[in-house]
C-alpha positions in Angstrom: 85.9 137.8 143.9 87.3 135.0 141.7 87.1 135.4 137.9 86.4 132.9 135.2 89.5 131.5 133.6 89.6 129.9 130.2 93.1 128.5 129.7 96.3 128.2 131.7 95.1 130.7 134.3 94.3 133.5 131.8 91.4 135.6 132.8 88.1 135.5 130.9 87.9 138.9 129.2 84.9 141.2 128.5 85.1 140.4 124.8 84.9 136.7 125.6 81.9 137.3 127.9 80.2 139.3 125.2 80.6 136.6 122.7 79.3 134.0 125.1 76.3 136.2 126.1 75.3 136.9 122.5 75.5 133.3 121.6 73.4 132.3 124.6 70.8 135.1 124.2 70.4 134.6 120.5 70.3 130.8 119.8 70.0 131.5 116.0 73.6 132.7 115.8 75.8 129.7 114.9 79.2 131.4 115.2 80.5 134.8 116.2 84.0 136.0 115.6 85.8 139.1 116.7 88.5 140.5 114.4 90.5 143.2 116.2 92.6 144.1 113.1 89.4 145.0 111.2 87.5 146.1 114.3 84.7 143.9 113.3 82.3 141.1 114.3 81.2 138.4 112.0 77.9 136.6 112.8 77.0 133.4 111.0 73.6 131.7 110.6 73.1 128.2 109.2 69.9 127.1 107.3 68.7 123.5 106.7 68.6 123.8 102.9 70.4 125.5 100.1 68.7 128.7 99.0 68.0 129.5 95.4 69.9 132.5 93.9 66.6 134.5 94.0 66.1 133.7 97.8 69.7 134.7 98.5 69.3 138.0 96.6 66.0 138.7 98.4 67.4 138.0 101.8 70.6 140.0 101.3 68.6 143.0 100.0 66.0 142.8 102.8 68.7 142.7 105.5 70.9 145.3 103.9 68.0 147.8 103.4 66.7 147.2 106.9 70.1 147.6 108.6 71.0 150.8 106.6 67.6 152.2 107.5 68.2 151.5 111.2 71.6 153.1 111.0 70.3 156.1 109.2 67.7 156.6 112.0 70.5 156.6 114.5 72.5 159.0 112.2 75.4 156.5 112.0 77.6 155.5 109.1 79.0 152.0 109.3 82.6 151.4 108.2 81.9 147.7 107.7 78.5 146.2 106.8 78.8 143.1 104.6 76.3 140.3 104.1 77.3 137.2 102.3 75.6 133.9 101.7 77.0 130.6 100.4 75.7 127.1 99.9 77.5 123.9 100.9 76.2 120.3 100.9 72.5 121.2 101.1 72.9 124.0 103.6 73.0 127.8 103.4 75.4 129.9 105.4 74.7 133.6 106.0 77.4 135.8 107.4 76.9 139.4 108.6 80.0 141.4 109.2 79.8 144.6 111.1 82.2 147.1 112.5 82.3 147.2 116.3 82.1 151.0 116.7 78.7 151.5 115.1 77.2 148.1 115.9 74.3 147.8 118.3 72.4 144.8 119.8 69.2 146.1 118.1 70.8 145.1 114.8 71.0 141.4 115.8 67.4 141.6 117.0 66.4 143.1 113.6 68.3 140.5 111.6 66.9 137.6 113.5 63.4 139.0 113.2 63.7 139.3 109.5 65.2 135.8 109.2 62.5 134.3 111.5 59.7 136.0 109.5 60.6 133.9 106.4 62.8 131.1 107.5 61.8 130.2 111.1 61.6 126.5 110.3 64.8 126.4 108.3 67.3 128.2 110.5 69.4 125.9 112.6 69.3 127.0 116.3 69.7 125.6 119.7 66.4 124.8 121.4 65.1 127.7 123.3 65.0 126.8 127.0 62.2 129.3 127.7 64.2 132.1 129.4 62.0 134.3 131.5 61.4 137.8 130.1 63.1 139.5 133.1 66.1 137.3 132.6 66.2 138.2 128.8 66.0 141.9 129.7 68.9 141.5 132.2 70.9 139.6 129.5 70.3 142.3 127.0 71.3 145.0 129.4 74.5 143.2 130.2 75.2 142.7 126.5 74.7 146.5 125.9 77.2 147.3 128.8 79.8 144.8 127.5 79.4 146.1 123.9 80.0 149.7 125.1 83.0 148.5 127.0 84.4 146.7 124.0 84.1 149.9 121.9 86.3 151.7 124.4 88.9 148.9 124.9 91.6 147.9 122.5 91.3 144.2 121.5 94.3 142.1 120.8 92.9 138.6 120.4 91.0 137.3 117.4 88.3 135.2 119.0 85.6 132.9 117.7 82.6 131.6 119.6 81.0 128.4 118.4 77.8 126.8 119.5 77.8 123.0 119.6 75.3 120.7 121.3 74.0 123.2 123.7 77.4 124.5 124.7 79.3 127.6 123.7 83.1 127.3 123.1 85.5 130.2 122.6 88.7 129.8 120.6 91.7 132.2 120.4 92.3 132.5 116.6 95.4 134.8 117.0 
Protein backbone atom coordinates (compact mmCIF):
# COMPACT_ATOMS: atom_id res chain seq x y z
CA UNK A 1 0.00 0.00 0.00
CA UNK A 2 1.33 3.41 -0.93
CA UNK A 3 1.36 6.10 1.74
CA UNK A 4 0.68 9.78 1.53
CA UNK A 5 3.78 11.93 1.19
CA UNK A 6 3.96 15.59 1.96
CA UNK A 7 7.38 16.88 0.93
CA UNK A 8 10.41 15.48 -0.82
CA UNK A 9 9.20 11.90 -0.39
CA UNK A 10 8.82 12.11 3.39
CA UNK A 11 5.94 9.99 4.73
CA UNK A 12 2.79 11.60 6.09
CA UNK A 13 2.93 10.79 9.82
CA UNK A 14 0.14 9.89 12.25
CA UNK A 15 0.51 13.28 13.92
CA UNK A 16 -0.04 14.97 10.56
CA UNK A 17 -3.07 12.76 9.90
CA UNK A 18 -4.47 13.63 13.32
CA UNK A 19 -4.11 17.37 12.71
CA UNK A 20 -5.78 17.08 9.29
CA UNK A 21 -8.58 14.89 10.67
CA UNK A 22 -9.32 17.25 13.57
CA UNK A 23 -9.39 20.29 11.27
CA UNK A 24 -11.70 18.52 8.81
CA UNK A 25 -14.03 17.11 11.48
CA UNK A 26 -14.26 20.37 13.44
CA UNK A 27 -14.53 23.29 10.96
CA UNK A 28 -14.61 25.77 13.86
CA UNK A 29 -10.90 25.17 14.56
CA UNK A 30 -8.85 27.76 12.63
CA UNK A 31 -5.39 26.39 13.42
CA UNK A 32 -3.98 23.47 15.34
CA UNK A 33 -0.36 23.20 16.36
CA UNK A 34 1.59 20.36 17.92
CA UNK A 35 4.52 21.30 20.15
CA UNK A 36 6.57 18.18 20.96
CA UNK A 37 8.90 20.02 23.39
CA UNK A 38 5.92 20.95 25.59
CA UNK A 39 3.95 17.83 24.71
CA UNK A 40 0.98 20.03 23.88
CA UNK A 41 -1.61 21.00 21.31
CA UNK A 42 -2.77 24.57 20.70
CA UNK A 43 -6.20 25.01 19.12
CA UNK A 44 -7.20 28.44 17.86
CA UNK A 45 -10.63 29.81 17.05
CA UNK A 46 -11.37 33.12 15.29
CA UNK A 47 -14.42 35.31 15.84
CA UNK A 48 -15.83 38.03 13.56
CA UNK A 49 -15.67 40.77 16.17
CA UNK A 50 -13.59 41.99 19.07
CA UNK A 51 -15.07 40.79 22.36
CA UNK A 52 -15.46 43.09 25.32
CA UNK A 53 -13.31 42.40 28.39
CA UNK A 54 -16.43 41.07 30.17
CA UNK A 55 -17.19 38.66 27.30
CA UNK A 56 -13.60 37.42 27.28
CA UNK A 57 -13.69 36.86 31.03
CA UNK A 58 -17.03 35.03 30.85
CA UNK A 59 -15.94 32.80 27.94
CA UNK A 60 -12.59 31.91 29.56
CA UNK A 61 -14.28 31.11 32.89
CA UNK A 62 -16.98 29.01 31.25
CA UNK A 63 -14.47 27.01 29.21
CA UNK A 64 -12.03 26.58 32.11
CA UNK A 65 -14.70 25.44 34.58
CA UNK A 66 -16.24 23.04 32.06
CA UNK A 67 -12.92 21.49 31.03
CA UNK A 68 -11.76 21.03 34.63
CA UNK A 69 -15.13 19.46 35.51
CA UNK A 70 -14.79 17.02 32.60
CA UNK A 71 -11.24 16.14 33.60
CA UNK A 72 -12.28 15.67 37.22
CA UNK A 73 -15.00 13.23 36.15
CA UNK A 74 -12.30 11.26 34.31
CA UNK A 75 -10.03 11.50 37.36
CA UNK A 76 -7.34 13.24 35.31
CA UNK A 77 -5.06 16.13 36.14
CA UNK A 78 -3.85 18.15 33.13
CA UNK A 79 -0.26 19.33 33.03
CA UNK A 80 -1.21 22.04 30.51
CA UNK A 81 -4.59 23.75 30.30
CA UNK A 82 -4.39 27.39 29.22
CA UNK A 83 -7.04 29.52 27.59
CA UNK A 84 -6.13 32.90 26.19
CA UNK A 85 -7.99 35.45 24.13
CA UNK A 86 -6.71 38.45 22.24
CA UNK A 87 -8.20 41.06 19.96
CA UNK A 88 -6.75 42.29 16.69
CA UNK A 89 -8.29 44.56 14.06
CA UNK A 90 -11.90 43.86 14.96
CA UNK A 91 -11.46 40.11 15.47
CA UNK A 92 -11.11 37.96 18.58
CA UNK A 93 -8.71 35.03 18.74
CA UNK A 94 -9.21 32.29 21.31
CA UNK A 95 -6.45 29.76 21.98
CA UNK A 96 -6.81 26.57 23.97
CA UNK A 97 -3.53 24.90 24.90
CA UNK A 98 -3.68 21.32 26.22
CA UNK A 99 -1.18 18.63 27.07
CA UNK A 100 -1.33 15.63 24.76
CA UNK A 101 -1.30 12.95 27.47
CA UNK A 102 -4.55 13.95 29.20
CA UNK A 103 -6.31 15.43 26.15
CA UNK A 104 -9.41 13.79 24.69
CA UNK A 105 -11.55 14.48 21.65
CA UNK A 106 -14.54 15.04 23.95
CA UNK A 107 -12.86 18.24 25.13
CA UNK A 108 -12.97 19.75 21.65
CA UNK A 109 -16.62 18.74 21.33
CA UNK A 110 -17.31 20.42 24.68
CA UNK A 111 -15.39 23.60 23.78
CA UNK A 112 -17.12 23.92 20.41
CA UNK A 113 -20.51 23.28 22.03
CA UNK A 114 -19.92 26.06 24.56
CA UNK A 115 -18.72 28.46 21.86
CA UNK A 116 -21.65 27.58 19.56
CA UNK A 117 -24.19 28.09 22.33
CA UNK A 118 -23.26 31.76 22.58
CA UNK A 119 -21.24 32.71 19.49
CA UNK A 120 -22.52 30.46 16.69
CA UNK A 121 -22.99 33.40 14.33
CA UNK A 122 -19.66 34.98 15.19
CA UNK A 123 -17.18 32.12 14.99
CA UNK A 124 -15.42 31.92 11.65
CA UNK A 125 -15.60 28.40 10.28
CA UNK A 126 -15.52 26.53 7.01
CA UNK A 127 -18.93 25.81 5.60
CA UNK A 128 -20.20 22.45 6.81
CA UNK A 129 -20.62 20.16 3.83
CA UNK A 130 -23.20 18.06 5.63
CA UNK A 131 -21.13 15.01 6.52
CA UNK A 132 -23.34 11.98 7.12
CA UNK A 133 -23.65 10.86 10.74
CA UNK A 134 -22.03 7.49 10.09
CA UNK A 135 -19.08 9.27 8.41
CA UNK A 136 -18.77 11.58 11.44
CA UNK A 137 -18.73 8.59 13.77
CA UNK A 138 -16.04 6.93 11.65
CA UNK A 139 -13.94 10.13 11.67
CA UNK A 140 -14.29 10.45 15.44
CA UNK A 141 -13.25 6.83 15.94
CA UNK A 142 -10.19 7.34 13.72
CA UNK A 143 -9.29 10.53 15.62
CA UNK A 144 -9.49 8.63 18.92
CA UNK A 145 -7.15 5.92 17.56
CA UNK A 146 -4.66 8.45 16.18
CA UNK A 147 -4.73 10.40 19.44
CA UNK A 148 -3.96 7.27 21.46
CA UNK A 149 -1.15 6.45 19.05
CA UNK A 150 0.24 9.98 19.41
CA UNK A 151 0.29 9.60 23.20
CA UNK A 152 2.46 6.48 22.85
CA UNK A 153 4.83 7.84 20.20
CA UNK A 154 7.64 10.35 20.60
CA UNK A 155 7.08 13.38 18.38
CA UNK A 156 9.99 15.29 16.97
CA UNK A 157 8.44 17.81 14.60
CA UNK A 158 6.65 20.94 15.61
CA UNK A 159 3.68 21.02 13.24
CA UNK A 160 0.95 23.53 12.52
CA UNK A 161 -2.23 22.86 10.57
CA UNK A 162 -4.02 25.81 9.02
CA UNK A 163 -7.40 25.96 7.40
CA UNK A 164 -7.59 28.18 4.32
CA UNK A 165 -10.33 28.42 1.69
CA UNK A 166 -11.64 24.91 2.27
CA UNK A 167 -8.18 23.35 2.37
CA UNK A 168 -6.04 22.13 5.25
CA UNK A 169 -2.30 22.79 5.07
CA UNK A 170 0.36 21.33 7.36
CA UNK A 171 3.65 23.10 8.02
CA UNK A 172 6.74 21.81 9.76
CA UNK A 173 7.63 24.51 12.29
CA UNK A 174 10.81 22.80 13.58
